[in-house]
C-alpha positions, 0 to 999 in steps of 0.5 A: 285059211282055206283055199280060194278055189281054182285060179283064173285062166290068166294066173292067180284068182283075185283073192289068191293074189290079195292073200299074198299081197297081205302076207307079204305086207305083214311079213315086212312089218305092216301091223295096222291097216286103214280100210275104206269100203269098196267093191274093186278092193274086196279081195284085199278086204277079205284077205285083211279080215282073214289076217285080223281073225288070225291076230296078225293085223289091226284094221281100222275102217273109215268111210271117207278115204281122205280121213282114212289117209290121215288116220294112217298117217297118224298111226305111222307117226305115233308107231314109227312103223309102216301103215297101209291104207286101202281104197277102191278105184276112181276118186277114192284114190285121189282122196289120199293125195293130201295125206300122201303129200304130207307123208312125203314131205314128213318122211312117213311110211305110208303104204297106198294100196289102191285097187284097180280094174284089170287091163282089159277094162282101162280106157274103155269107159268102165265104171269108176275107171281112171289112170291111177299109176303115178297119180301121186307123181313125185310125192311117192318113193315108189309106184307100181302097177300090179296086173290082175292075176300076177303074183304081187310078192316082189312088188310089195317087198320093193314097195315096203323097202322103199317106204322104210328108207331101205334104199341108199340115200332115200329117206322113208316116205309113201309108196303106191301099190296099184293092185288090179283085180279081175272078177270074181272079187269074193272068196270061193264058196266054202271059204270062211275066216279062221277062228278068231285069235283076238285083236293084237295090241301094237304099241308105239316104239318107245324112244327115250325122250331125254339123252345125255352127252358128255360135257364139251371138252374145254379145248373147243373154242368159246363161240356165241352160238345158239341151237335151233330145234325145229320140227322133229329135231328130237332130244338130241338137240337138247342134249347137244345144247346142254353139253356144250352150254349153248342156248336152246331155241326149240319149236314145240314139235321138236321134241326138244323144248325142255331142259335147263338151256331151253328158252321159251319166248325166243323168237322175241329175243333174236333181235335182242341178240342181233348184230348191234347188241353187246353179245350178238349171235356168231353162229347157229346150229340147226336140228330138224326143220324150222317152220314157225317164225319169221325171226328165225328165217331171218336169222338163218338167212343172215350171211354174216352168221354162219349155220350148220345143219345136223343131218346124219341121215337123208331127209325129205324136206329139202333138196340138197344144195337148196339151203345155205346151211352147211350140212354135217353128219356127225356130232363131233363135226357139229361140236367143232362147228358150234364150239362151246358157249361161255358161262356169260353167253348162256346166262345172258340167254337164260336171264332174258328168257326168264324175264321175257317169260314172266312178261308174257305171263303177266300180260296173259294173267291180266285178263281172265278171258282165255286168248290164243296164247293162254290157251296154247300155254295151258294145253302145253302145261297140262298135256301128258302122254301125247300132244298133237298141235294143228297148223296155223295159230295153235302151234305158234301160240304154244311156241310163244307162251309155252314155258319149257319144262325141266323134263319132257312131259308129252311126246309132240306131233304136228303135220309140219311136212306141208304145215296144212290144216287138213286131216288134223282130227283124223291124224290126231286120231291115228296118233292116239290109237297108234300110241295106246295112250291119252292124246290132246290135240290143239286146233282152231275152229277152221281146222276143226271144221275142215276135218269134222268128218274125222269124228266119225267112227263106225259102230264097233270101231276102236275109240281113242283117248283123244281130247280135242281142244278147239280155239273157237274165235269164229274164223281164221285169226292167223290172217290178222297177224300177217300183212293181210291184217294191215290190209284190213285195217286200212279199209281199202279192200272193204270186207274182202279180207274178212270174207276171203281170208278170215272165213267167218263161221257161226257153226254150233260145235256142241250140236256137231259134237252131239251128232257124232256122239262126242262129249262137249264142254264149253269154256270161256276163261283160262281158269275154266280151261285149266280145270278141264285139262286137269281131268282124265282123258276118257274116250273122246271129248271136245273142249271148246274155247271161245275167244275174240280173234279181232283183239289178237293183234293188239294182244300180241303188240302188248306182249312184244312191248312187255318182252322188250321192256322186261329184257331191256335192263337185263345185262348181256355180259 
């Protein structure tokens, strides 16, 4: 790497400062950077290009900063390492806010590199100039303005420490480095890229998907405890439930929905083990963050059922003192709280779970046409490598109908920090590229269209092994399953619910896929979907599954009735 030439009168030249910033980022563990093009950020772009030629970093280019932010988020989710995203000044920085908000609540180490004008141009009406420092407010762990011409090393080191959770009692999360650059913004004459060393390959950190604990000691009291595994609970929840002979109620994105104690349609069984049952739930042990169902929220809100939350490290998804569960840092303390399940307690849940799963399967099998729950079940069943579940109905369909396997089949991801639908395709692309393995993502049509720009890959950019399953019911079906469905059925607001909540659409997804050069296949039956999912993932492809959302409420009522009938005769003792 050659020198940048003489420094400016005010200190380091823009490219010199950028090279220091890049070197410090890489020394701190950043191995991937998503770059959006721009002029003010050019010094960082050139320095990153030099580092990529030297084989020290992998660059991904996205023209849309919103997509860039979520791509970086996905990379960080799959690798577990800090990932940076670079933008120019102005509105470009603001487009990162949704991804930063998700990273905040999900404790993801996302490093925002926002380029800015030097101090003398701020507040003068200079083009693309606004107040960028603290633009993300409380959503970042650390934000700093690095003046033009100054040495950025210390600021970068501090930011990376904050991003990775090195500060005491602070979880990992996003940070902002607002880097001001003064002209000239290009390398000095005579500078050139070093001889290319080839792109490095950075693989995801491999965490064990299954754990083993010793069995709970007989001295622990028998209690009718259930283990709830919310988002990001991890396999420790499954191992704890198995070691203590307790039923496991695990959300799909918990990475704990497997094993002999896992109960599939658990949310339809919570009332079956309510206060009036022969064996009511006595205690709840919570791993991770529960986000999906009202029955779970109602259970955790019950004053007569004590609950404890396993929290060995600081988390970002709630403020201390704002939840009712007793936070416990050690598994030993959690074991004392939970006790161990009797054979009768565990058997009652497993028998009810098996009966409920059969009932769900029979209702779905009664019609060959694909439905939301049947699509969720098939995607769950066939997924290998990595599975990403979009917010709204997709993840709930899997939670309802996805039968827990004996062993984990795929690593699960979902944007449950704020459970937004935005950026899902871009996030999945980052996850696929970061994990370097086949990835399937399930989402609804509104979610897909919200991030249609995430399909854009520039010429020469790495293509992920990504299969996108789009449940296309021509609008937002989830609102029909909420209280808005009753408002629509009553007819008192005419077409308002359909127009303002369901947002019906008639987009030709095949034409859209063709425009972006992505393979497309249309299926309408569960059998055709199973066939499509059984094929190897090659490059990017879209499987569009067309369904009718207007009959979804009726289907859910049929499932609930079938489950209630199936478990009515199952003994609880």
